[in-house]
C-alpha positions in Angstrom: 79.2 135.4 82.8 80.6 136.5 86.2 83.8 134.9 87.5 83.7 133.3 91.0 86.2 134.8 93.4 89.1 132.5 94.3 89.5 132.1 98.1 93.0 133.2 99.3 95.4 130.3 100.1 96.3 129.9 103.8 100.0 130.2 103.6 100.4 130.4 107.3 99.5 126.8 107.9 101.9 124.2 106.4 100.3 121.2 104.8 102.5 118.8 106.8 105.2 119.2 109.4 107.6 116.3 110.2 107.4 115.0 113.8 109.5 112.5 115.8 108.3 109.0 114.7 107.0 110.0 111.3 108.2 108.5 108.1 110.1 110.8 105.7 111.1 110.3 102.1 114.4 112.0 101.1 115.0 112.5 97.3 118.4 113.3 95.9 119.3 115.3 92.8 119.2 112.1 90.7 115.8 111.1 91.9 117.0 108.3 94.3 114.6 107.9 97.2 115.4 107.1 100.8 112.6 106.1 103.2 113.3 106.6 106.9 111.5 106.8 110.2 112.4 109.9 112.1 114.0 109.5 115.5 115.2 112.6 117.4 118.4 110.8 118.3 118.9 109.2 114.9 121.0 110.1 111.9 120.5 109.1 108.3 123.6 108.2 106.3 124.1 108.0 102.5 127.0 108.2 100.1 126.1 111.9 99.9 126.7 112.5 103.6 124.8 112.2 106.9 121.8 114.2 108.2 120.7 114.2 111.8 117.0 113.4 112.1 116.6 116.6 114.3 117.5 118.6 111.1 114.3 117.2 109.5 111.9 117.2 112.5 109.9 120.4 112.6 110.4 121.1 108.9 107.4 121.4 106.5 107.0 118.9 103.7 108.9 120.0 100.6 111.8 121.5 102.6 115.4 121.1 101.5 117.9 119.6 103.9 121.7 119.7 103.5 123.9 116.7 104.2 127.2 117.0 106.1 128.9 116.9 102.6 126.9 119.8 101.3 124.4 117.9 99.1 120.7 119.0 99.1 117.9 116.4 99.6 114.2 117.1 99.3 112.2 116.0 102.3 108.6 114.9 101.5 105.9 112.8 103.1 106.0 109.4 101.5 103.0 108.3 99.5 101.5 104.8 99.9 103.3 103.8 96.7 106.6 105.0 98.1 106.1 103.0 101.3 105.1 99.8 99.4 108.1 100.0 97.0 110.5 100.5 100.0 108.9 98.1 102.5 110.8 95.0 103.8 110.4 92.0 101.5 108.8 89.5 104.0 106.8 88.0 101.1 106.2 89.0 97.5 105.0 92.6 97.4 102.1 93.6 95.1 103.4 96.7 93.3 101.3 99.9 92.7 100.8 99.2 89.0 99.1 95.9 89.9 97.2 97.3 92.9 95.1 99.5 90.7 94.1 96.6 88.4 93.2 94.5 91.4 90.9 97.3 92.8 89.2 97.8 89.4 88.8 94.1 88.4 87.8 93.2 92.0 85.2 96.0 92.0 86.5 97.3 95.3 84.7 100.6 96.4 84.0 102.5 99.5 81.7 100.4 101.7 82.7 97.1 100.1 83.5 94.0 102.1 86.7 92.1 101.1 88.1 88.7 102.1 91.9 88.5 101.4 93.6 85.2 101.3 97.2 85.6 102.4 98.3 88.8 104.1 101.9 88.5 103.1 103.8 91.9 103.3 100.5 93.8 103.8 100.8 96.0 100.7 97.5 94.8 99.2 95.8 94.9 102.7 96.8 98.5 103.1 95.5 99.4 99.7 92.2 97.5 100.2 91.6 99.2 103.6 92.1 102.6 102.0 89.8 101.7 99.1 86.9 100.4 101.2 87.1 103.3 103.6 85.5 103.7 107.0 82.2 102.1 105.9 83.8 98.9 104.4 85.7 96.0 105.9 88.7 93.8 105.0 89.4 90.4 106.6 92.8 89.1 105.8 93.7 85.5 106.5 97.2 84.1 106.6 98.5 80.7 107.8 101.6 82.3 109.3 101.5 84.4 112.5 
């Protein structure tokens, strides 16, 4: 049996580069996560020290940044689960472990149509939109503006 050749990886093009206005997730040595929106004039502060947002903008995902106090933080693009777990608590947030069960038991698939009662924080709405894809639809109804 002949082995298929493995195409070379393109190392010249980074997977993701942080830009002004993007969200970034900083992870410290103990696994604590800090979600922030990058602003060229902003600065992130933690008990480990501060980091100007300009030090992160232009870096590739997976880069290490050093705080003013000399601590290293890993800068990565947040996943949807990271965003949901760190989003403001306007209403009760549906957590990732429950979102998977809702998609399975609700039989949500690409192209499906979904009616959601109560938008709330939007965590479930974002997950439903991702699951139904471009060919599906989600209508979310909430009594509050």
